[in-house]
Biopython code that builds the backbone (N, CA, C, O; Angstrom):
import numpy as np
from Bio.PDB.StructureBuilder import StructureBuilder

atoms = [
    (1, "UNK", "N", (136.843, 84.340, 68.784)),
    (1, "UNK", "CA", (136.466, 82.914, 68.986)),
    (1, "UNK", "C", (136.494, 81.805, 67.776)),
    (1, "UNK", "O", (137.093, 80.730, 67.760)),
    (2, "UNK", "N", (135.640, 82.411, 66.744)),
    (2, "UNK", "CA", (135.689, 81.736, 65.485)),
    (2, "UNK", "C", (136.937, 81.531, 64.773)),
    (2, "UNK", "O", (137.126, 80.461, 64.193)),
    (3, "UNK", "N", (137.855, 82.504, 64.760)),
    (3, "UNK", "CA", (139.177, 82.266, 64.324)),
    (3, "UNK", "C", (139.879, 81.256, 64.936)),
    (3, "UNK", "O", (140.419, 80.374, 64.268)),
    (4, "UNK", "N", (139.930, 81.290, 66.123)),
    (4, "UNK", "CA", (140.844, 80.399, 66.988)),
    (4, "UNK", "C", (140.330, 79.024, 66.995)),
    (4, "UNK", "O", (141.112, 78.081, 67.110)),
    (5, "UNK", "N", (138.770, 78.812, 66.851)),
    (5, "UNK", "CA", (138.246, 77.170, 66.690)),
    (5, "UNK", "C", (138.598, 76.980, 65.448)),
    (5, "UNK", "O", (138.897, 75.797, 65.288)),
    (6, "UNK", "N", (138.735, 77.812, 64.165)),
    (6, "UNK", "CA", (138.873, 77.481, 62.991)),
    (6, "UNK", "C", (140.593, 77.002, 62.978)),
    (6, "UNK", "O", (141.000, 76.089, 62.259)),
    (7, "UNK", "N", (141.379, 77.707, 63.799)),
    (7, "UNK", "CA", (142.762, 77.319, 63.551)),
    (7, "UNK", "C", (142.918, 76.034, 64.397)),
    (7, "UNK", "O", (143.829, 75.268, 64.085)),
    (8, "UNK", "N", (142.052, 75.703, 65.521)),
    (8, "UNK", "CA", (142.367, 74.352, 66.042)),
    (8, "UNK", "C", (142.037, 73.525, 65.318)),
    (8, "UNK", "O", (142.880, 72.645, 65.144)),
    (9, "UNK", "N", (140.785, 73.392, 64.601)),
    (9, "UNK", "CA", (140.265, 72.210, 63.696)),
    (9, "UNK", "C", (141.218, 71.997, 62.436)),
    (9, "UNK", "O", (141.444, 70.915, 61.893)),
    (10, "UNK", "N", (141.637, 73.008, 62.146)),
    (10, "UNK", "CA", (142.621, 72.885, 60.851)),
    (10, "UNK", "C", (143.960, 71.859, 61.224)),
    (10, "UNK", "O", (144.523, 71.133, 60.405)),
    (11, "UNK", "N", (144.324, 72.001, 62.725)),
    (11, "UNK", "CA", (145.459, 71.220, 63.196)),
    (11, "UNK", "C", (144.894, 69.656, 63.058)),
    (11, "UNK", "O", (145.712, 68.837, 62.638)),
    (12, "UNK", "N", (143.583, 69.195, 63.376)),
    (12, "UNK", "CA", (143.166, 68.091, 63.286)),
    (12, "UNK", "C", (141.728, 67.884, 63.207)),
    (12, "UNK", "O", (140.912, 68.247, 64.054)),
    (13, "UNK", "N", (141.458, 67.202, 61.997)),
    (13, "UNK", "CA", (139.950, 67.250, 61.697)),
    (13, "UNK", "C", (139.193, 66.232, 62.265)),
    (13, "UNK", "O", (137.995, 66.245, 61.983)),
    (14, "UNK", "N", (139.602, 65.357, 62.994)),
    (14, "UNK", "CA", (139.352, 64.377, 63.754)),
    (14, "UNK", "C", (138.915, 64.657, 65.368)),
    (14, "UNK", "O", (138.403, 63.873, 66.168)),
    (15, "UNK", "N", (139.262, 65.893, 65.517)),
    (15, "UNK", "CA", (138.743, 66.446, 67.105)),
    (15, "UNK", "C", (137.338, 66.228, 67.130)),
    (15, "UNK", "O", (136.567, 66.575, 66.235)),
    (16, "UNK", "N", (136.979, 65.553, 68.348)),
    (16, "UNK", "CA", (135.549, 65.330, 68.730)),
    (16, "UNK", "C", (135.067, 65.999, 69.928)),
    (16, "UNK", "O", (133.860, 66.203, 70.055)),
    (17, "UNK", "N", (136.029, 66.413, 70.954)),
    (17, "UNK", "CA", (135.797, 67.042, 71.937)),
    (17, "UNK", "C", (136.797, 68.305, 72.291)),
    (17, "UNK", "O", (138.020, 68.256, 72.160)),
    (18, "UNK", "N", (136.259, 69.129, 72.632)),
    (18, "UNK", "CA", (136.956, 70.292, 73.384)),
    (18, "UNK", "C", (136.714, 70.604, 74.753)),
    (18, "UNK", "O", (135.566, 70.889, 75.095)),
    (19, "UNK", "N", (137.724, 70.588, 75.654)),
    (19, "UNK", "CA", (137.763, 70.835, 76.759)),
    (19, "UNK", "C", (138.162, 72.391, 77.276)),
    (19, "UNK", "O", (139.266, 72.928, 77.185)),
    (20, "UNK", "N", (137.003, 72.913, 77.809)),
    (20, "UNK", "CA", (137.216, 74.289, 78.542)),
    (20, "UNK", "C", (138.219, 74.326, 79.694)),
    (20, "UNK", "O", (137.773, 74.616, 80.803)),
    (21, "UNK", "N", (139.322, 74.106, 79.581)),
    (21, "UNK", "CA", (140.271, 74.202, 81.058)),
    (21, "UNK", "C", (140.965, 75.104, 81.306)),
    (21, "UNK", "O", (142.163, 75.025, 81.578)),
    (22, "UNK", "N", (140.214, 76.223, 81.239)),
    (22, "UNK", "CA", (140.710, 77.673, 81.866)),
    (22, "UNK", "C", (139.257, 78.321, 82.720)),
    (22, "UNK", "O", (138.069, 78.210, 82.416)),
    (23, "UNK", "N", (139.900, 79.006, 83.864)),
    (23, "UNK", "CA", (138.512, 78.991, 84.691)),
    (23, "UNK", "C", (137.607, 80.383, 83.943)),
    (23, "UNK", "O", (136.458, 80.601, 84.329)),
    (24, "UNK", "N", (138.081, 81.033, 83.146)),
    (24, "UNK", "CA", (137.292, 81.996, 82.540)),
    (24, "UNK", "C", (136.568, 81.597, 81.180)),
    (24, "UNK", "O", (135.666, 82.362, 80.841)),
    (25, "UNK", "N", (136.798, 80.646, 80.457)),
    (25, "UNK", "CA", (135.994, 79.911, 79.506)),
    (25, "UNK", "C", (134.795, 79.685, 79.473)),
    (25, "UNK", "O", (134.196, 79.667, 78.397)),
    (26, "UNK", "N", (134.144, 79.447, 80.715)),
    (26, "UNK", "CA", (132.667, 79.107, 80.744)),
    (26, "UNK", "C", (132.060, 80.614, 80.584)),
    (26, "UNK", "O", (130.968, 80.789, 80.044)),
    (27, "UNK", "N", (132.715, 81.506, 81.008)),
    (27, "UNK", "CA", (131.935, 82.896, 80.590)),
    (27, "UNK", "C", (131.873, 82.748, 78.950)),
    (27, "UNK", "O", (130.967, 83.409, 78.445)),
    (28, "UNK", "N", (132.419, 82.240, 78.339)),
    (28, "UNK", "CA", (132.360, 82.290, 76.703)),
    (28, "UNK", "C", (131.692, 81.274, 76.465)),
    (28, "UNK", "O", (131.538, 81.273, 75.244)),
    (29, "UNK", "N", (131.162, 80.339, 76.929)),
    (29, "UNK", "CA", (130.881, 79.186, 76.558)),
    (29, "UNK", "C", (129.877, 78.901, 75.580)),
    (29, "UNK", "O", (130.035, 77.956, 74.807)),
    (30, "UNK", "N", (128.428, 79.932, 75.518)),
    (30, "UNK", "CA", (127.798, 80.051, 74.592)),
    (30, "UNK", "C", (128.046, 80.408, 73.104)),
    (30, "UNK", "O", (127.476, 79.964, 72.108)),
    (31, "UNK", "N", (129.161, 81.434, 73.217)),
    (31, "UNK", "CA", (129.713, 81.935, 71.897)),
    (31, "UNK", "C", (130.578, 80.777, 71.525)),
    (31, "UNK", "O", (130.492, 80.453, 70.341)),
    (32, "UNK", "N", (131.454, 80.029, 72.326)),
    (32, "UNK", "CA", (132.172, 79.149, 71.501)),
    (32, "UNK", "C", (131.235, 77.967, 71.052)),
    (32, "UNK", "O", (131.588, 77.357, 70.042)),
    (33, "UNK", "N", (130.200, 77.616, 71.624)),
    (33, "UNK", "CA", (129.248, 76.362, 71.273)),
    (33, "UNK", "C", (128.678, 76.921, 69.681)),
    (33, "UNK", "O", (128.452, 76.121, 68.773)),
    (34, "UNK", "N", (128.513, 78.279, 69.546)),
    (34, "UNK", "CA", (128.182, 78.606, 68.058)),
    (34, "UNK", "C", (128.870, 78.413, 67.148)),
    (34, "UNK", "O", (128.352, 78.322, 66.035)),
    (35, "UNK", "N", (130.272, 78.285, 67.309)),
    (35, "UNK", "CA", (131.180, 77.995, 66.452)),
    (35, "UNK", "C", (131.857, 76.477, 66.439)),
    (35, "UNK", "O", (132.841, 76.182, 65.762)),
    (36, "UNK", "N", (131.277, 75.746, 67.149)),
    (36, "UNK", "CA", (131.949, 74.462, 66.938)),
    (36, "UNK", "C", (131.408, 73.524, 65.996)),
    (36, "UNK", "O", (130.202, 73.304, 66.111)),
    (37, "UNK", "N", (131.904, 73.048, 65.276)),
    (37, "UNK", "CA", (131.506, 71.994, 64.191)),
    (37, "UNK", "C", (130.391, 70.914, 64.984)),
    (37, "UNK", "O", (130.420, 70.485, 66.137)),
    (38, "UNK", "N", (129.450, 70.678, 63.918)),
    (38, "UNK", "CA", (128.393, 69.751, 64.358)),
    (38, "UNK", "C", (129.015, 68.195, 64.646)),
    (38, "UNK", "O", (129.667, 67.507, 63.860)),
    (39, "UNK", "N", (128.552, 67.835, 66.177)),
    (39, "UNK", "CA", (129.192, 66.497, 66.513)),
    (39, "UNK", "C", (130.222, 66.715, 67.511)),
    (39, "UNK", "O", (130.508, 65.798, 68.281)),
    (40, "UNK", "N", (130.899, 68.017, 67.584)),
    (40, "UNK", "CA", (132.070, 68.255, 68.641)),
    (40, "UNK", "C", (131.324, 68.498, 69.969)),
    (40, "UNK", "O", (130.371, 69.275, 70.002)),
    (41, "UNK", "N", (131.874, 67.649, 71.374)),
    (41, "UNK", "CA", (131.279, 67.555, 72.362)),
    (41, "UNK", "C", (132.216, 68.976, 73.044)),
    (41, "UNK", "O", (133.363, 69.259, 72.698)),
    (42, "UNK", "N", (131.477, 69.655, 73.965)),
    (42, "UNK", "CA", (132.377, 70.837, 74.789)),
    (42, "UNK", "C", (132.191, 70.292, 76.131)),
    (42, "UNK", "O", (131.100, 69.794, 76.407)),
    (43, "UNK", "N", (133.167, 70.330, 77.033)),
    (43, "UNK", "CA", (133.489, 69.962, 78.101)),
    (43, "UNK", "C", (133.993, 70.991, 78.844)),
    (43, "UNK", "O", (135.052, 71.544, 78.548)),
    (44, "UNK", "N", (133.240, 71.331, 79.902)),
    (44, "UNK", "CA", (133.718, 72.533, 80.753)),
    (44, "UNK", "C", (134.388, 71.919, 82.082)),
    (44, "UNK", "O", (134.033, 70.910, 82.690)),
    (45, "UNK", "N", (135.275, 72.650, 82.325)),
    (45, "UNK", "CA", (136.189, 71.888, 83.664)),
    (45, "UNK", "C", (135.659, 72.069, 84.841)),
    (45, "UNK", "O", (135.905, 71.263, 85.738)),
    (46, "UNK", "N", (134.738, 73.288, 85.079)),
    (46, "UNK", "CA", (133.997, 73.543, 86.212)),
    (46, "UNK", "C", (133.274, 72.409, 86.970)),
    (46, "UNK", "O", (133.708, 71.830, 87.967)),
    (47, "UNK", "N", (132.259, 72.214, 86.423)),
    (47, "UNK", "CA", (131.338, 70.930, 87.110)),
    (47, "UNK", "C", (132.315, 69.686, 87.475)),
    (47, "UNK", "O", (132.181, 69.056, 88.525)),
    (48, "UNK", "N", (133.232, 69.415, 86.586)),
    (48, "UNK", "CA", (134.038, 68.331, 87.123)),
    (48, "UNK", "C", (134.863, 68.540, 88.184)),
    (48, "UNK", "O", (134.930, 67.621, 89.000)),
    (49, "UNK", "N", (135.756, 69.895, 88.448)),
    (49, "UNK", "CA", (136.119, 70.405, 89.540)),
    (49, "UNK", "C", (135.245, 70.351, 90.633)),
    (49, "UNK", "O", (135.612, 69.859, 91.700)),
    (50, "UNK", "N", (133.913, 70.898, 90.438)),
    (50, "UNK", "CA", (132.917, 71.037, 91.690)),
    (50, "UNK", "C", (132.428, 69.573, 92.345)),
    (50, "UNK", "O", (132.190, 69.344, 93.531)),
    (51, "UNK", "N", (132.360, 68.744, 91.321)),
    (51, "UNK", "CA", (132.058, 67.206, 91.723)),
    (51, "UNK", "C", (133.123, 66.676, 92.471)),
    (51, "UNK", "O", (132.888, 66.149, 93.558)),
    (52, "UNK", "N", (134.536, 66.767, 91.917)),
    (52, "UNK", "CA", (135.618, 66.134, 92.767)),
    (52, "UNK", "C", (135.654, 66.766, 94.167)),
    (52, "UNK", "O", (135.774, 66.024, 95.142)),
    (53, "UNK", "N", (135.536, 68.360, 94.352)),
    (53, "UNK", "CA", (135.577, 68.876, 95.566)),
    (53, "UNK", "C", (134.473, 68.247, 96.392)),
    (53, "UNK", "O", (134.717, 68.016, 97.576)),
    (54, "UNK", "N", (133.371, 67.968, 95.928)),
    (54, "UNK", "CA", (132.466, 67.441, 96.679)),
    (54, "UNK", "C", (132.462, 66.263, 97.242)),
    (54, "UNK", "O", (132.080, 65.949, 98.369)),
    (55, "UNK", "N", (132.934, 65.582, 96.348)),
    (55, "UNK", "CA", (133.415, 64.171, 96.534)),
    (55, "UNK", "C", (134.532, 64.083, 97.729)),
    (55, "UNK", "O", (134.488, 63.335, 98.705)),
    (56, "UNK", "N", (135.492, 64.992, 97.415)),
    (56, "UNK", "CA", (136.500, 64.900, 98.369)),
    (56, "UNK", "C", (136.026, 65.473, 99.977)),
    (56, "UNK", "O", (136.355, 64.857, 100.991)),
    (57, "UNK", "N", (135.333, 66.548, 100.002)),
    (57, "UNK", "CA", (134.553, 67.013, 101.241)),
    (57, "UNK", "C", (133.701, 65.691, 101.744)),
    (57, "UNK", "O", (133.793, 65.418, 102.941)),
    (58, "UNK", "N", (133.157, 65.137, 101.189)),
    (58, "UNK", "CA", (132.255, 64.109, 101.698)),
    (58, "UNK", "C", (133.196, 63.063, 102.312)),
    (58, "UNK", "O", (132.824, 62.599, 103.390)),
    (59, "UNK", "N", (134.187, 62.680, 101.877)),
    (59, "UNK", "CA", (134.968, 61.570, 102.380)),
    (59, "UNK", "C", (136.126, 62.316, 103.262)),
    (59, "UNK", "O", (137.165, 61.741, 103.587)),
    (60, "UNK", "N", (135.864, 63.459, 103.555)),
    (60, "UNK", "CA", (136.821, 64.411, 104.450)),
    (60, "UNK", "C", (135.850, 65.534, 105.695)),
    (60, "UNK", "O", (136.124, 66.700, 105.981)),
    (61, "UNK", "N", (134.824, 64.775, 106.173)),
    (61, "UNK", "CA", (134.147, 65.399, 106.892)),
    (61, "UNK", "C", (135.032, 66.603, 107.987)),
    (61, "UNK", "O", (134.493, 67.692, 108.184)),
    (62, "UNK", "N", (136.031, 66.369, 108.468)),
    (62, "UNK", "CA", (136.834, 67.047, 109.449)),
    (62, "UNK", "C", (137.156, 68.415, 108.908)),
    (62, "UNK", "O", (137.142, 69.465, 109.550)),
    (63, "UNK", "N", (137.415, 68.271, 107.783)),
    (63, "UNK", "CA", (137.441, 69.634, 106.953)),
    (63, "UNK", "C", (136.717, 70.981, 107.046)),
    (63, "UNK", "O", (137.183, 72.113, 106.920)),
    (64, "UNK", "N", (135.289, 70.527, 107.334)),
    (64, "UNK", "CA", (134.477, 71.572, 107.580)),
    (64, "UNK", "C", (134.828, 72.263, 108.978)),
    (64, "UNK", "O", (134.755, 73.488, 109.082)),
    (65, "UNK", "N", (135.174, 71.534, 109.947)),
    (65, "UNK", "CA", (135.360, 72.058, 111.143)),
    (65, "UNK", "C", (136.746, 73.024, 111.034)),
    (65, "UNK", "O", (136.781, 74.127, 111.579)),
    (66, "UNK", "N", (137.779, 72.526, 110.334)),
    (66, "UNK", "CA", (139.141, 73.420, 109.904)),
    (66, "UNK", "C", (138.887, 74.974, 109.298)),
    (66, "UNK", "O", (139.685, 75.858, 109.610)),
    (67, "UNK", "N", (137.835, 75.246, 108.490)),
    (67, "UNK", "CA", (137.725, 76.109, 107.707)),
    (67, "UNK", "C", (136.986, 76.927, 108.407)),
    (67, "UNK", "O", (136.274, 76.470, 109.301)),
    (68, "UNK", "N", (137.019, 78.313, 108.123)),
    (68, "UNK", "CA", (136.805, 79.708, 108.292)),
    (68, "UNK", "C", (135.263, 79.868, 107.674)),
    (68, "UNK", "O", (135.033, 80.043, 106.478)),
    (69, "UNK", "N", (134.196, 79.770, 108.777)),
    (69, "UNK", "CA", (132.827, 80.176, 108.294)),
    (69, "UNK", "C", (132.521, 81.583, 108.105)),
    (69, "UNK", "O", (133.124, 82.379, 108.824)),
    (70, "UNK", "N", (131.801, 81.960, 107.376)),
    (70, "UNK", "CA", (131.291, 83.350, 106.869)),
    (70, "UNK", "C", (132.404, 84.215, 106.854)),
    (70, "UNK", "O", (132.299, 85.290, 107.445)),
    (71, "UNK", "N", (133.655, 83.869, 106.165)),
    (71, "UNK", "CA", (134.756, 84.773, 105.798)),
    (71, "UNK", "C", (134.379, 85.425, 104.782)),
    (71, "UNK", "O", (133.307, 85.241, 104.205)),
    (72, "UNK", "N", (135.337, 86.350, 104.436)),
    (72, "UNK", "CA", (135.081, 87.373, 103.431)),
    (72, "UNK", "C", (136.128, 87.225, 102.389)),
    (72, "UNK", "O", (137.264, 86.852, 102.685)),
    (73, "UNK", "N", (135.766, 87.511, 101.167)),
    (73, "UNK", "CA", (136.176, 87.287, 99.847)),
    (73, "UNK", "C", (137.215, 88.713, 99.676)),
    (73, "UNK", "O", (136.781, 89.847, 99.875)),
    (74, "UNK", "N", (138.499, 88.450, 99.316)),
    (74, "UNK", "CA", (139.322, 89.844, 99.031)),
    (74, "UNK", "C", (139.758, 89.412, 97.317)),
    (74, "UNK", "O", (140.059, 88.286, 96.923)),
    (75, "UNK", "N", (139.690, 90.506, 96.608)),
    (75, "UNK", "CA", (139.842, 90.600, 95.124)),
    (75, "UNK", "C", (140.980, 91.268, 94.758)),
    (75, "UNK", "O", (140.912, 92.416, 95.199)),
    (76, "UNK", "N", (141.955, 91.083, 94.178)),
    (76, "UNK", "CA", (143.379, 91.660, 93.977)),
    (76, "UNK", "C", (143.406, 91.314, 92.466)),
    (76, "UNK", "O", (142.938, 90.285, 91.977)),
    (77, "UNK", "N", (144.096, 92.441, 91.714)),
    (77, "UNK", "CA", (144.078, 92.276, 90.347)),
    (77, "UNK", "C", (145.296, 93.269, 89.754)),
    (77, "UNK", "O", (145.372, 94.463, 90.044)),
    (78, "UNK", "N", (146.176, 92.611, 88.928)),
    (78, "UNK", "CA", (147.110, 93.502, 88.258)),
    (78, "UNK", "C", (146.772, 94.229, 87.049)),
    (78, "UNK", "O", (147.586, 94.820, 86.340)),
    (79, "UNK", "N", (145.385, 94.141, 86.835)),
    (79, "UNK", "CA", (144.675, 94.406, 85.801)),
    (79, "UNK", "C", (144.010, 95.879, 85.971)),
    (79, "UNK", "O", (144.125, 96.372, 87.093)),
    (80, "UNK", "N", (143.380, 96.577, 85.057)),
    (80, "UNK", "CA", (142.633, 97.571, 85.373)),
    (80, "UNK", "C", (141.445, 96.958, 86.260)),
    (80, "UNK", "O", (140.810, 95.953, 85.940)),
    (81, "UNK", "N", (141.250, 97.676, 87.367)),
    (81, "UNK", "CA", (140.248, 97.507, 88.502)),
    (81, "UNK", "C", (138.684, 97.506, 87.765)),
    (81, "UNK", "O", (137.869, 96.594, 87.909)),
    (82, "UNK", "N", (138.488, 98.630, 87.022)),
    (82, "UNK", "CA", (137.066, 98.554, 86.486)),
    (82, "UNK", "C", (136.813, 97.621, 85.618)),
    (82, "UNK", "O", (135.617, 97.333, 85.565)),
    (83, "UNK", "N", (137.548, 96.996, 84.863)),
    (83, "UNK", "CA", (137.389, 95.714, 83.993)),
    (83, "UNK", "C", (137.474, 94.553, 84.825)),
    (83, "UNK", "O", (136.551, 93.754, 84.666)),
    (84, "UNK", "N", (138.292, 94.274, 85.618)),
    (84, "UNK", "CA", (138.195, 93.082, 86.585)),
    (84, "UNK", "C", (136.944, 93.096, 87.244)),
    (84, "UNK", "O", (136.262, 92.072, 87.263)),
    (85, "UNK", "N", (136.518, 94.272, 87.856)),
    (85, "UNK", "CA", (135.289, 94.083, 88.763)),
    (85, "UNK", "C", (134.046, 94.088, 87.736)),
    (85, "UNK", "O", (133.029, 93.634, 88.260)),
    (86, "UNK", "N", (133.917, 94.424, 86.627)),
    (86, "UNK", "CA", (132.898, 94.457, 85.734)),
    (86, "UNK", "C", (132.835, 92.667, 85.368)),
    (86, "UNK", "O", (131.740, 92.107, 85.406)),
    (87, "UNK", "N", (133.912, 91.999, 85.076)),
    (87, "UNK", "CA", (134.079, 90.635, 84.478)),
    (87, "UNK", "C", (133.633, 89.698, 85.886)),
    (87, "UNK", "O", (132.754, 88.836, 85.891)),
    (88, "UNK", "N", (134.427, 90.082, 86.985)),
    (88, "UNK", "CA", (134.354, 89.263, 88.181)),
    (88, "UNK", "C", (132.659, 89.330, 88.759)),
    (88, "UNK", "O", (132.123, 88.283, 89.121)),
    (89, "UNK", "N", (131.988, 90.500, 88.796)),
    (89, "UNK", "CA", (130.740, 90.626, 89.109)),
    (89, "UNK", "C", (129.791, 89.631, 88.081)),
    (89, "UNK", "O", (128.973, 88.867, 88.595)),
    (90, "UNK", "N", (129.936, 89.686, 86.800)),
    (90, "UNK", "CA", (129.207, 88.797, 85.980)),
    (90, "UNK", "C", (129.697, 87.334, 86.553)),
    (90, "UNK", "O", (128.768, 86.535, 86.673)),
    (91, "UNK", "N", (130.916, 86.878, 86.904)),
    (91, "UNK", "CA", (131.286, 85.590, 87.219)),
    (91, "UNK", "C", (130.467, 85.279, 88.518)),
    (91, "UNK", "O", (129.761, 84.271, 88.578)),
    (92, "UNK", "N", (130.564, 86.065, 89.437)),
    (92, "UNK", "CA", (130.165, 85.705, 91.043)),
    (92, "UNK", "C", (128.776, 86.081, 91.013)),
    (92, "UNK", "O", (128.272, 85.713, 92.074)),
    (93, "UNK", "N", (127.804, 86.735, 90.163)),
    (93, "UNK", "CA", (126.489, 87.096, 90.306)),
    (93, "UNK", "C", (126.365, 88.015, 91.401)),
    (93, "UNK", "O", (125.235, 88.163, 91.866)),
    (94, "UNK", "N", (127.268, 88.626, 91.872)),
    (94, "UNK", "CA", (127.072, 89.711, 92.660)),
    (94, "UNK", "C", (128.143, 90.776, 92.698)),
    (94, "UNK", "O", (129.292, 90.505, 92.348)),
    (95, "UNK", "N", (127.808, 91.941, 93.101)),
    (95, "UNK", "CA", (128.896, 92.968, 92.987)),
    (95, "UNK", "C", (130.324, 92.441, 93.463)),
    (95, "UNK", "O", (130.514, 91.714, 94.438)),
    (96, "UNK", "N", (131.265, 92.928, 92.617)),
    (96, "UNK", "CA", (133.037, 92.893, 93.406)),
    (96, "UNK", "C", (133.513, 93.840, 93.355)),
    (96, "UNK", "O", (133.317, 94.540, 92.362)),
    (97, "UNK", "N", (134.307, 94.259, 94.347)),
    (97, "UNK", "CA", (134.948, 95.489, 94.463)),
    (97, "UNK", "C", (136.641, 94.928, 94.522)),
    (97, "UNK", "O", (136.756, 94.051, 95.379)),
    (98, "UNK", "N", (137.654, 95.174, 93.967)),
    (98, "UNK", "CA", (139.017, 94.973, 93.896)),
    (98, "UNK", "C", (139.921, 96.058, 94.286)),
    (98, "UNK", "O", (139.672, 97.262, 94.340)),
    (99, "UNK", "N", (141.254, 95.299, 94.607)),
    (99, "UNK", "CA", (142.100, 96.268, 94.633)),
    (99, "UNK", "C", (143.253, 96.083, 93.980)),
    (99, "UNK", "O", (143.713, 94.943, 94.042)),
    (100, "UNK", "N", (144.085, 97.203, 93.129)),
    (100, "UNK", "CA", (144.960, 96.953, 92.373)),
    (100, "UNK", "C", (146.313, 96.624, 93.139)),
    (100, "UNK", "O", (146.692, 97.198, 94.160)),
    (101, "UNK", "N", (146.889, 95.736, 92.559)),
    (101, "UNK", "CA", (148.383, 95.204, 93.230)),
    (101, "UNK", "C", (149.472, 95.502, 91.950)),
    (101, "UNK", "O", (149.248, 95.728, 90.761)),
    (102, "UNK", "N", (150.587, 95.415, 92.618)),
    (102, "UNK", "CA", (151.891, 95.845, 91.510)),
    (102, "UNK", "C", (152.311, 94.213, 91.749)),
    (102, "UNK", "O", (152.103, 93.701, 92.848)),
    (103, "UNK", "N", (152.781, 93.611, 90.888)),
    (103, "UNK", "CA", (153.713, 92.312, 90.814)),
    (103, "UNK", "C", (155.122, 92.747, 91.660)),
    (103, "UNK", "O", (155.713, 91.940, 92.377)),
    (104, "UNK", "N", (155.516, 93.995, 91.485)),
    (104, "UNK", "CA", (156.924, 94.695, 92.177)),
    (104, "UNK", "C", (156.666, 94.634, 93.601)),
    (104, "UNK", "O", (157.611, 94.332, 94.329)),
    (105, "UNK", "N", (155.432, 94.897, 94.153)),
    (105, "UNK", "CA", (155.134, 95.093, 95.477)),
    (105, "UNK", "C", (154.065, 94.230, 95.942)),
    (105, "UNK", "O", (152.933, 94.629, 95.668)),
    (106, "UNK", "N", (154.152, 93.236, 96.526)),
    (106, "UNK", "CA", (152.947, 92.450, 97.060)),
    (106, "UNK", "C", (151.926, 93.117, 97.770)),
    (106, "UNK", "O", (152.239, 94.246, 98.147)),
    (107, "UNK", "N", (150.707, 92.699, 98.075)),
    (107, "UNK", "CA", (150.088, 93.554, 98.963)),
    (107, "UNK", "C", (150.280, 92.966, 100.399)),
    (107, "UNK", "O", (150.675, 91.808, 100.531)),
    (108, "UNK", "N", (149.986, 93.804, 101.535)),
    (108, "UNK", "CA", (150.029, 93.757, 102.608)),
    (108, "UNK", "C", (149.107, 92.985, 103.093)),
    (108, "UNK", "O", (149.015, 92.821, 104.309)),
]
sb = StructureBuilder()
sb.init_structure("model")
sb.init_model(0)
sb.init_chain("A")
sb.init_seg("    ")
for serial, (resi, resn, name, xyz) in enumerate(atoms, 1):
    if name == "N":
        sb.init_residue(resn, " ", resi, " ")
    sb.init_atom(name, np.array(xyz, "f"), 0.0, 1.0, " ", f" {name:<3s}", serial, name[0])
structure = sb.get_structure()
């Protein structure tokens, strides 16, 4: 993280904001903040997306009638299952079980 941020700020010394624009970056947010130069603002996309979705759903109450209630989540990964489950469990805050899929053969 330190090396990557150093390379970023070498490109432009006037950077004043860093956007965490990938879904897994918030998991690293505490570590990223440690290496940000003083005065640089960190913006995570998660809250922005959540607020936008809440606004959309508030303007479209009919959506609630069309979505599945009490559905289940299925997790698939092309990577190592144990590694995915470990990280996904941290992300979701509850145990995650996944299935491995090949890009050559889509899941049934």
